[in-house]
TORDRENRO-189119 format. One record per residue (C-alpha): residue number from 1; residue in three letters; x, y, z negated. Coordinates in Angstrom, 2 decimals. Example, Ala and Ser with C-alpha at 12.3 -4.5 7.8 and 13.67 -1.06 7.14 Angstrom:
<pt k="1" r="ala" px="12.30" py="-4.50" pz="-7.80"/>
<pt k="2" r="ser" px="13.67" py="-1.06" pz="-7.14"/>
! end
This chain:
<pt k="1" r="unk" px="7.94" py="-21.58" pz="-8.65"/>
<pt k="2" r="unk" px="10.52" py="-22.32" pz="-5.97"/>
<pt k="3" r="unk" px="10.41" py="-22.70" pz="-2.22"/>
<pt k="4" r="unk" px="10.93" py="-20.15" pz="0.50"/>
<pt k="5" r="unk" px="7.34" py="-19.28" pz="1.21"/>
<pt k="6" r="unk" px="8.60" py="-15.90" pz="2.37"/>
<pt k="7" r="unk" px="10.09" py="-17.63" pz="5.41"/>
<pt k="8" r="unk" px="6.73" py="-18.51" pz="6.95"/>
<pt k="9" r="unk" px="3.19" py="-17.22" pz="6.70"/>
<pt k="10" r="unk" px="2.36" py="-19.26" pz="3.63"/>
<pt k="11" r="unk" px="4.08" py="-19.91" pz="0.33"/>
<pt k="12" r="unk" px="4.01" py="-19.72" pz="-3.49"/>
<pt k="13" r="unk" px="4.49" py="-16.69" pz="-5.93"/>
<pt k="14" r="unk" px="6.61" py="-15.02" pz="-8.62"/>
<pt k="15" r="unk" px="7.24" py="-11.31" pz="-9.69"/>
<pt k="16" r="unk" px="6.14" py="-8.01" pz="-11.54"/>
<pt k="17" r="unk" px="5.35" py="-3.97" pz="-11.91"/>
<pt k="18" r="unk" px="4.31" py="-0.95" pz="-14.22"/>
<pt k="19" r="unk" px="1.58" py="1.40" pz="-15.60"/>
<pt k="20" r="unk" px="0.35" py="4.46" pz="-17.51"/>
<pt k="21" r="unk" px="-3.38" py="4.91" pz="-17.96"/>
<pt k="22" r="unk" px="-5.48" py="5.49" pz="-21.04"/>
<pt k="23" r="unk" px="-8.23" py="2.94" pz="-21.56"/>
<pt k="24" r="unk" px="-7.83" py="1.94" pz="-25.17"/>
<pt k="25" r="unk" px="-5.34" py="0.26" pz="-27.48"/>
<pt k="26" r="unk" px="-3.90" py="-3.20" pz="-27.07"/>
<pt k="27" r="unk" px="-3.66" py="-5.59" pz="-24.11"/>
<pt k="28" r="unk" px="-6.76" py="-7.76" pz="-23.68"/>
<pt k="29" r="unk" px="-6.62" py="-11.54" pz="-23.51"/>
<pt k="30" r="unk" px="-7.86" py="-13.55" pz="-20.58"/>
<pt k="31" r="unk" px="-11.34" py="-14.12" pz="-22.07"/>
<pt k="32" r="unk" px="-11.81" py="-10.47" pz="-22.94"/>
<pt k="33" r="unk" px="-10.59" py="-9.35" pz="-19.50"/>
<pt k="34" r="unk" px="-12.92" py="-11.78" pz="-17.77"/>
<pt k="35" r="unk" px="-15.92" py="-10.33" pz="-19.66"/>
<pt k="36" r="unk" px="-14.83" py="-6.70" pz="-19.47"/>
<pt k="37" r="unk" px="-17.45" py="-4.36" pz="-18.09"/>
<pt k="38" r="unk" px="-16.39" py="-2.70" pz="-14.86"/>
<pt k="39" r="unk" px="-15.66" py="1.04" pz="-15.09"/>
<pt k="40" r="unk" px="-18.06" py="3.60" pz="-13.66"/>
<pt k="41" r="unk" px="-17.45" py="4.67" pz="-10.04"/>
<pt k="42" r="unk" px="-14.97" py="7.51" pz="-9.80"/>
<pt k="43" r="unk" px="-12.82" py="6.42" pz="-12.78"/>
<pt k="44" r="unk" px="-9.18" py="6.93" pz="-11.77"/>
<pt k="45" r="unk" px="-6.19" py="5.00" pz="-13.16"/>
<pt k="46" r="unk" px="-2.63" py="6.20" pz="-12.59"/>
<pt k="47" r="unk" px="0.63" py="4.50" pz="-13.54"/>
<pt k="48" r="unk" px="3.42" py="7.05" pz="-14.16"/>
<pt k="49" r="unk" px="5.47" py="5.04" pz="-16.74"/>
<pt k="50" r="unk" px="6.26" py="8.19" pz="-18.72"/>
<pt k="51" r="unk" px="5.25" py="6.55" pz="-22.00"/>
<pt k="52" r="unk" px="6.89" py="3.20" pz="-21.24"/>
<pt k="53" r="unk" px="10.29" py="2.15" pz="-22.59"/>
<pt k="54" r="unk" px="13.15" py="2.63" pz="-20.14"/>
<pt k="55" r="unk" px="14.83" py="-0.61" pz="-19.14"/>
<pt k="56" r="unk" px="11.74" py="-2.72" pz="-19.87"/>
<pt k="57" r="unk" px="8.65" py="-3.69" pz="-17.92"/>
<pt k="58" r="unk" px="5.58" py="-1.49" pz="-18.32"/>
<pt k="59" r="unk" px="3.04" py="-1.96" pz="-21.07"/>
<pt k="60" r="unk" px="-0.03" py="-4.09" pz="-20.37"/>
<pt k="61" r="unk" px="1.73" py="-6.03" pz="-17.61"/>
<pt k="62" r="unk" px="2.77" py="-9.63" pz="-16.96"/>
<pt k="63" r="unk" px="5.81" py="-10.47" pz="-14.83"/>
<pt k="64" r="unk" px="6.03" py="-13.54" pz="-12.60"/>
<pt k="65" r="unk" px="9.72" py="-13.82" pz="-11.78"/>
<pt k="66" r="unk" px="12.20" py="-11.04" pz="-11.22"/>
<pt k="67" r="unk" px="13.57" py="-8.36" pz="-13.52"/>
<pt k="68" r="unk" px="11.11" py="-5.48" pz="-13.78"/>
<pt k="69" r="unk" px="12.31" py="-2.25" pz="-15.39"/>
<pt k="70" r="unk" px="10.98" py="1.25" pz="-15.86"/>
<pt k="71" r="unk" px="13.79" py="3.58" pz="-14.74"/>
<pt k="72" r="unk" px="14.30" py="7.27" pz="-14.14"/>
<pt k="73" r="unk" px="14.50" py="8.33" pz="-10.52"/>
<pt k="74" r="unk" px="18.22" py="8.96" pz="-10.02"/>
<pt k="75" r="unk" px="17.57" py="10.56" pz="-6.63"/>
<pt k="76" r="unk" px="15.46" py="13.35" pz="-8.15"/>
<pt k="77" r="unk" px="17.09" py="16.69" pz="-7.37"/>
<pt k="78" r="unk" px="18.67" py="18.54" pz="-10.29"/>
<pt k="79" r="unk" px="16.80" py="21.72" pz="-11.20"/>
<pt k="80" r="unk" px="18.68" py="24.70" pz="-12.63"/>
<pt k="81" r="unk" px="15.64" py="26.43" pz="-14.10"/>
<pt k="82" r="unk" px="15.57" py="25.71" pz="-17.83"/>
<pt k="83" r="unk" px="11.78" py="25.37" pz="-17.96"/>
<pt k="84" r="unk" px="11.67" py="22.85" pz="-15.13"/>
<pt k="85" r="unk" px="14.66" py="21.00" pz="-16.55"/>
<pt k="86" r="unk" px="12.75" py="20.41" pz="-19.79"/>
<pt k="87" r="unk" px="10.02" py="18.50" pz="-17.96"/>
<pt k="88" r="unk" px="10.18" py="14.68" pz="-18.09"/>
<pt k="89" r="unk" px="12.19" py="13.11" pz="-15.26"/>
<pt k="90" r="unk" px="10.09" py="11.15" pz="-12.75"/>
<pt k="91" r="unk" px="10.04" py="7.42" pz="-13.45"/>
<pt k="92" r="unk" px="9.86" py="4.41" pz="-11.18"/>
<pt k="93" r="unk" px="9.16" py="0.72" pz="-11.51"/>
<pt k="94" r="unk" px="12.27" py="-1.11" pz="-10.29"/>
<pt k="95" r="unk" px="12.54" py="-4.81" pz="-9.43"/>
<pt k="96" r="unk" px="16.24" py="-5.49" pz="-10.04"/>
<pt k="97" r="unk" px="16.66" py="-9.26" pz="-9.58"/>
<pt k="98" r="unk" px="18.21" py="-10.54" pz="-6.35"/>
<pt k="99" r="unk" px="19.30" py="-14.10" pz="-7.15"/>
<pt k="100" r="unk" px="17.14" py="-16.02" pz="-9.63"/>
<pt k="101" r="unk" px="16.19" py="-18.83" pz="-7.26"/>
<pt k="102" r="unk" px="12.58" py="-17.66" pz="-7.03"/>
<pt k="103" r="unk" px="11.11" py="-16.68" pz="-3.68"/>
<pt k="104" r="unk" px="8.39" py="-14.35" pz="-4.94"/>
<pt k="105" r="unk" px="8.60" py="-11.74" pz="-7.70"/>
<pt k="106" r="unk" px="5.50" py="-9.91" pz="-8.82"/>
<pt k="107" r="unk" px="4.09" py="-7.95" pz="-11.70"/>
<pt k="108" r="unk" px="0.41" py="-7.88" pz="-12.58"/>
<pt k="109" r="unk" px="-1.29" py="-5.38" pz="-14.90"/>
<pt k="110" r="unk" px="-3.71" py="-6.86" pz="-17.38"/>
<pt k="111" r="unk" px="-6.12" py="-3.91" pz="-17.14"/>
<pt k="112" r="unk" px="-8.32" py="-2.39" pz="-15.85"/>
<pt k="113" r="unk" px="-10.67" py="-4.91" pz="-14.26"/>
<pt k="114" r="unk" px="-12.02" py="-3.37" pz="-11.03"/>
<pt k="115" r="unk" px="-14.64" py="-4.34" pz="-8.45"/>
<pt k="116" r="unk" px="-14.98" py="-2.12" pz="-5.39"/>
<pt k="117" r="unk" px="-11.98" py="0.18" pz="-5.39"/>
<pt k="118" r="unk" px="-9.45" py="2.36" pz="-3.64"/>
<pt k="119" r="unk" px="-5.81" py="1.58" pz="-4.52"/>
<pt k="120" r="unk" px="-2.40" py="2.62" pz="-3.26"/>
<pt k="121" r="unk" px="1.29" py="2.46" pz="-4.11"/>
<pt k="122" r="unk" px="4.46" py="4.02" pz="-2.74"/>
<pt k="123" r="unk" px="7.56" py="1.85" pz="-2.41"/>
<pt k="124" r="unk" px="11.20" py="2.25" pz="-1.41"/>
<pt k="125" r="unk" px="13.28" py="-0.81" pz="-0.55"/>
<pt k="126" r="unk" px="16.81" py="-0.38" pz="-1.87"/>
<pt k="127" r="unk" px="18.24" py="-3.52" pz="-0.28"/>
<pt k="128" r="unk" px="17.35" py="-7.02" pz="0.92"/>
<pt k="129" r="unk" px="18.87" py="-9.37" pz="3.47"/>
<pt k="130" r="unk" px="16.63" py="-12.45" pz="3.50"/>
<pt k="131" r="unk" px="13.28" py="-10.71" pz="3.92"/>
<pt k="132" r="unk" px="13.02" py="-7.11" pz="2.63"/>
<pt k="133" r="unk" px="9.44" py="-7.10" pz="1.36"/>
<pt k="134" r="unk" px="7.08" py="-5.15" pz="-0.86"/>
<pt k="135" r="unk" px="3.38" py="-5.46" pz="-1.54"/>
<pt k="136" r="unk" px="0.28" py="-4.35" pz="-3.42"/>
<pt k="137" r="unk" px="-1.81" py="-6.86" pz="-5.38"/>
<pt k="138" r="unk" px="-5.46" py="-6.27" pz="-6.22"/>
<pt k="139" r="unk" px="-8.45" py="-8.14" pz="-7.64"/>
<pt k="140" r="unk" px="-6.09" py="-10.52" pz="-9.43"/>
<pt k="141" r="unk" px="-7.58" py="-12.87" pz="-12.03"/>
<pt k="142" r="unk" px="-6.61" py="-12.60" pz="-15.73"/>
<pt k="143" r="unk" px="-3.99" py="-15.34" pz="-15.33"/>
<pt k="144" r="unk" px="-2.35" py="-13.57" pz="-12.38"/>
<pt k="145" r="unk" px="-2.61" py="-16.58" pz="-10.05"/>
<pt k="146" r="unk" px="-5.43" py="-15.71" pz="-7.65"/>
<pt k="147" r="unk" px="-6.37" py="-12.50" pz="-5.85"/>
<pt k="148" r="unk" px="-5.43" py="-10.43" pz="-2.81"/>
<pt k="149" r="unk" px="-2.02" py="-9.27" pz="-1.57"/>
<pt k="150" r="unk" px="-1.13" py="-6.76" pz="1.14"/>
<pt k="151" r="unk" px="2.56" py="-7.13" pz="1.99"/>
<pt k="152" r="unk" px="5.09" py="-5.66" pz="4.41"/>
<pt k="153" r="unk" px="7.96" py="-7.77" pz="5.72"/>
<pt k="154" r="unk" px="11.18" py="-6.37" pz="7.15"/>
<pt k="155" r="unk" px="12.05" py="-9.76" pz="8.62"/>
<pt k="156" r="unk" px="8.90" py="-10.11" pz="10.73"/>
<pt k="157" r="unk" px="8.12" py="-6.39" pz="11.10"/>
<pt k="158" r="unk" px="4.54" py="-6.99" pz="9.97"/>
<pt k="159" r="unk" px="2.02" py="-5.95" pz="7.37"/>
<pt k="160" r="unk" px="0.01" py="-9.00" pz="6.30"/>
<pt k="161" r="unk" px="-3.22" py="-9.38" pz="4.35"/>
<pt k="162" r="unk" px="-3.04" py="-12.50" pz="2.16"/>
<pt k="163" r="unk" px="-5.08" py="-14.12" pz="-0.54"/>
<pt k="164" r="unk" px="-3.50" py="-16.02" pz="-3.43"/>
<pt k="165" r="unk" px="-5.18" py="-19.19" pz="-4.69"/>
<pt k="166" r="unk" px="-3.71" py="-20.71" pz="-7.86"/>
<pt k="167" r="unk" px="-0.31" py="-19.29" pz="-7.02"/>
<pt k="168" r="unk" px="-0.28" py="-20.24" pz="-3.35"/>
<pt k="169" r="unk" px="-0.19" py="-17.52" pz="-0.70"/>
<pt k="170" r="unk" px="-2.36" py="-17.80" pz="2.39"/>
<pt k="171" r="unk" px="-2.49" py="-15.53" pz="5.45"/>
<pt k="172" r="unk" px="-5.68" py="-13.80" pz="6.58"/>
<pt k="173" r="unk" px="-4.62" py="-11.17" pz="9.11"/>
<pt k="174" r="unk" px="-1.54" py="-9.19" pz="10.12"/>
<pt k="175" r="unk" px="-0.42" py="-6.17" pz="12.16"/>
<pt k="176" r="unk" px="2.91" py="-4.95" pz="13.50"/>
<pt k="177" r="unk" px="4.67" py="-2.05" pz="11.74"/>
<pt k="178" r="unk" px="7.78" py="0.02" pz="12.58"/>
<pt k="179" r="unk" px="11.14" py="-1.31" pz="11.30"/>
<pt k="180" r="unk" px="11.70" py="-0.85" pz="7.57"/>
<pt k="181" r="unk" px="14.72" py="1.24" pz="6.59"/>
<pt k="182" r="unk" px="16.42" py="0.99" pz="3.21"/>
<pt k="183" r="unk" px="15.91" py="4.09" pz="1.08"/>
<pt k="184" r="unk" px="12.78" py="5.28" pz="2.92"/>
<pt k="185" r="unk" px="9.49" py="5.73" pz="1.07"/>
<pt k="186" r="unk" px="6.35" py="4.10" pz="2.46"/>
<pt k="187" r="unk" px="2.75" py="3.81" pz="1.24"/>
<pt k="188" r="unk" px="0.33" py="0.87" pz="1.24"/>
<pt k="189" r="unk" px="-3.32" py="1.68" pz="0.55"/>
<pt k="190" r="unk" px="-6.47" py="-0.43" pz="0.44"/>
<pt k="191" r="unk" px="-10.20" py="0.20" pz="0.15"/>
<pt k="192" r="unk" px="-12.73" py="-2.43" pz="-0.82"/>
<pt k="193" r="unk" px="-16.51" py="-2.10" pz="-0.49"/>
<pt k="194" r="unk" px="-18.15" py="-5.47" pz="-1.14"/>
<pt k="195" r="unk" px="-16.87" py="-7.77" pz="1.63"/>
<pt k="196" r="unk" px="-15.35" py="-4.94" pz="3.70"/>
<pt k="197" r="unk" px="-11.62" py="-4.37" pz="3.13"/>
<pt k="198" r="unk" px="-9.43" py="-1.86" pz="4.95"/>
<pt k="199" r="unk" px="-5.65" py="-1.48" pz="4.79"/>
<pt k="200" r="unk" px="-3.64" py="1.63" pz="5.59"/>
<pt k="201" r="unk" px="0.11" py="1.99" pz="5.99"/>
<pt k="202" r="unk" px="1.78" py="5.40" pz="5.74"/>
<pt k="203" r="unk" px="-1.60" py="7.09" pz="6.09"/>
<pt k="204" r="unk" px="-2.83" py="5.13" pz="9.12"/>
<pt k="205" r="unk" px="-5.49" py="2.44" pz="8.96"/>
<pt k="206" r="unk" px="-4.12" py="-0.68" pz="10.63"/>
<pt k="207" r="unk" px="-6.22" py="-3.61" pz="9.34"/>
<pt k="208" r="unk" px="-9.88" py="-4.32" pz="8.64"/>
<pt k="209" r="unk" px="-10.91" py="-7.60" pz="7.01"/>
<pt k="210" r="unk" px="-14.14" py="-9.23" pz="5.87"/>
<pt k="211" r="unk" px="-13.54" py="-11.42" pz="2.83"/>
<pt k="212" r="unk" px="-15.63" py="-12.45" pz="-0.19"/>
<pt k="213" r="unk" px="-13.28" py="-14.77" pz="-2.09"/>
<pt k="214" r="unk" px="-12.76" py="-12.36" pz="-4.99"/>
<pt k="215" r="unk" px="-15.07" py="-9.64" pz="-6.28"/>
<pt k="216" r="unk" px="-13.11" py="-8.14" pz="-9.19"/>
<pt k="217" r="unk" px="-9.70" py="-8.16" pz="-10.83"/>
<pt k="218" r="unk" px="-6.59" py="-6.17" pz="-11.70"/>
<pt k="219" r="unk" px="-3.76" py="-4.63" pz="-9.65"/>
<pt k="220" r="unk" px="-0.02" py="-5.25" pz="-9.39"/>
<pt k="221" r="unk" px="3.05" py="-5.14" pz="-7.16"/>
<pt k="222" r="unk" px="5.12" py="-7.72" pz="-5.25"/>
<pt k="223" r="unk" px="8.62" py="-8.35" pz="-3.87"/>
<pt k="224" r="unk" px="10.37" py="-11.33" pz="-2.26"/>
<pt k="225" r="unk" px="13.70" py="-13.16" pz="-2.17"/>
<pt k="226" r="unk" px="16.64" py="-10.79" pz="-2.70"/>
<pt k="227" r="unk" px="14.67" py="-7.56" pz="-2.24"/>
<pt k="228" r="unk" px="15.48" py="-4.74" pz="-4.67"/>
<pt k="229" r="unk" px="12.68" py="-2.18" pz="-4.58"/>
<pt k="230" r="unk" px="11.26" py="0.88" pz="-6.36"/>
<pt k="231" r="unk" px="7.53" py="1.47" pz="-6.84"/>
<pt k="232" r="unk" px="5.82" py="4.71" pz="-7.82"/>
<pt k="233" r="unk" px="2.47" py="6.51" pz="-7.62"/>
<pt k="234" r="unk" px="0.40" py="3.38" pz="-8.23"/>
<pt k="235" r="unk" px="-3.23" py="4.47" pz="-8.45"/>
<pt k="236" r="unk" px="-6.59" py="2.73" pz="-8.49"/>
<pt k="237" r="unk" px="-10.06" py="4.29" pz="-8.37"/>
<pt k="238" r="unk" px="-13.27" py="2.45" pz="-9.22"/>
<pt k="239" r="unk" px="-15.92" py="2.71" pz="-6.48"/>
! end
């Protein structure tokens, strides 16, 4: 889907992300996902990508534009201790496409289906000139076209709460954030309790929203335009 929706406060989508949780074997289809029973409160899902294939997108995920790859963290400090050196290197989810003619790149995981939840992700923007952006998707439908998005924009200096409806992005509320710097890690976190949604950025709550459009769905990650970005520590907890 083309068009520079990232230039204004509304637009259309495209992109991808990664995972590593244990909930069974095989990726569910849309019908199965739609009927899937929600997990019990307190169930935690963590995406570490340690069992995913390097250079490919994570298992149980669908990409909408972009080039999503599981990579080893090249910035991880070298350890001399032989025991520590034997441990698996930390892995990241990297969006590596800067010029495919698509404004939005996102990756949606096909499971688990969650209702009320806590979710968070850490991101590090490597580069981006048009609009360095990164975001967290949640309560996405099985087709990956409708749900919620919390996104930071280096161009506007804002964190914005959006909803997606059939692939179109719509603004709900936004707040100013400090300037984004390439190579610096940041964290987006959300909590959802029925119609009450709260958004935190780098550990500080900055948005509160009432919204009842979507009640359950999956999680994912988002980038825009020419942004190259790493994601790690994606977690979701059923509430």
